[in-house]
C-alpha positions as CSV (number, residue, x, y, z in Angstrom):
1,M,151.3,7.0,151.1
2,Q,150.3,3.4,150.6
3,P,149.0,2.0,146.9
4,V,145.4,2.3,146.1
5,V,144.6,-1.5,146.0
6,F,141.1,-1.6,144.4
7,F,138.9,-5.4,144.8
8,P,138.6,-7.0,141.4
9,F,134.9,-7.1,141.1
10,E,135.6,-8.3,137.3
11,L,137.4,-11.4,138.9
12,L,134.6,-11.6,141.7
13,M,131.4,-11.7,138.8
14,R,133.7,-14.2,136.6
15,T,133.7,-16.4,139.2
16,L,129.8,-15.3,140.2
17,D,128.9,-16.8,137.1
18,F,130.9,-20.2,137.2
19,Y,129.3,-21.1,139.9
20,F,125.8,-19.5,140.4
21,P,124.7,-19.2,136.8
22,V,121.5,-19.8,137.7
23,V,120.3,-17.3,140.8
24,Y,122.3,-14.9,138.7
25,H,120.4,-14.6,135.9
26,S,117.6,-15.7,137.1
27,N,116.8,-12.2,139.0
28,M,117.3,-9.6,136.6
29,H,118.0,-6.9,139.9
30,L,121.0,-9.0,140.5
31,N,121.5,-8.9,137.3
32,E,121.3,-5.0,136.4
33,L,123.8,-4.7,139.9
34,A,126.5,-6.8,138.7
35,Q,126.3,-4.8,135.6
36,C,126.7,-1.7,137.4
37,M,129.6,-3.4,139.5
38,R,131.1,-4.3,136.6
39,T,131.0,-1.1,134.6
40,A,132.9,-0.1,138.0
41,G,134.9,-2.4,138.8
42,D,136.8,-0.7,135.2
43,E,140.5,1.2,136.4
44,R,139.9,4.5,135.0
45,R,136.0,4.1,136.0
46,L,137.2,3.9,139.8
47,H,139.5,7.0,139.1
48,I,136.2,9.0,137.3
49,I,134.7,8.1,140.8
50,C,137.0,8.9,143.1
51,Y,137.8,12.0,141.2
52,L,133.9,13.2,141.1
53,M,133.8,12.1,145.4
54,K,136.8,14.1,146.0
55,N,135.8,17.3,143.4
56,G,131.7,17.3,143.0
57,Q,130.6,18.5,139.7
58,R,132.9,18.3,137.3
59,C,132.8,18.7,133.0
60,V,134.3,16.4,130.7
61,S,137.0,19.0,129.5
62,E,137.7,18.9,133.6
63,I,137.3,15.8,134.4
64,A,140.1,14.2,131.3
65,Q,142.6,17.4,133.1
66,G,142.2,15.9,136.2
67,L,143.3,12.4,134.7
68,G,145.6,13.2,132.6
69,V,144.1,12.0,129.3
70,S,142.4,12.8,126.5
71,I,138.8,14.2,126.5
72,A,137.7,11.8,123.6
73,T,138.7,9.1,126.7
74,A,137.2,10.2,129.8
75,S,134.0,11.0,127.4
76,H,133.5,6.7,126.7
77,H,134.1,6.1,130.0
78,L,131.9,8.9,131.6
79,Q,128.9,7.6,128.6
80,V,129.8,3.9,130.1
81,M,128.9,5.1,133.2
82,S,126.0,7.0,132.4
83,K,124.7,4.1,131.0
84,D,124.4,1.8,134.3
85,E,123.2,5.2,136.5
86,L,127.4,5.7,137.6
87,V,127.1,8.9,137.0
88,V,124.4,12.1,135.8
89,A,125.3,13.9,133.1
90,V,123.9,18.0,133.5
91,R,124.2,19.9,130.5
92,D,125.9,23.7,131.2
93,G,124.8,25.0,127.6
94,K,127.2,23.6,125.2
95,R,129.6,21.8,128.1
96,I,128.1,17.7,130.1
97,C,129.1,18.0,133.3
98,Y,129.1,15.1,134.9
99,T,128.5,14.5,139.0
100,L,127.8,11.1,141.0
101,P,124.1,10.0,141.6
102,K,122.4,10.1,145.5
103,T,121.8,6.1,145.1
104,A,122.3,3.8,147.9
105,L,124.3,2.0,145.2
106,M,126.7,5.2,145.6
107,N,126.4,5.3,148.8
108,G,128.5,2.0,149.4
109,L,130.3,2.2,146.5
110,K,131.8,5.5,148.1
111,K,132.4,3.7,151.5
112,F,134.2,0.5,150.2
113,I,136.7,2.9,147.9
114,C,137.1,5.5,150.7
115,A,137.9,2.4,152.9
116,H,140.7,1.5,150.9
117,A,141.6,4.5,148.9
118,E,143.2,7.8,150.1
119,L,141.0,10.0,148.1
């Protein structure tokens, strides 16, 4: 089994900021997209995205257990991802469950991740 290698989005975004500051900041749509990519570029969040791709809608406790992290850690990352619409929160009684949105961004991200990681 090959090791999972993810593209360093944070490095890419810093490079774009340095070389294209006017273009990057003059277009709000690109600014929002860059923020989503920065959020998704965190290793733990990529693991969450992969987990949800493989398992579908899951509650915070299931995600935490599946990834071997605390519920507080999983919840924090999911809230950050929810703000950038990388996940969709669904209330199930007292529990909050998350699923991946059906968007062009998520479809593209899924293709990219699946091409570089064995899910």
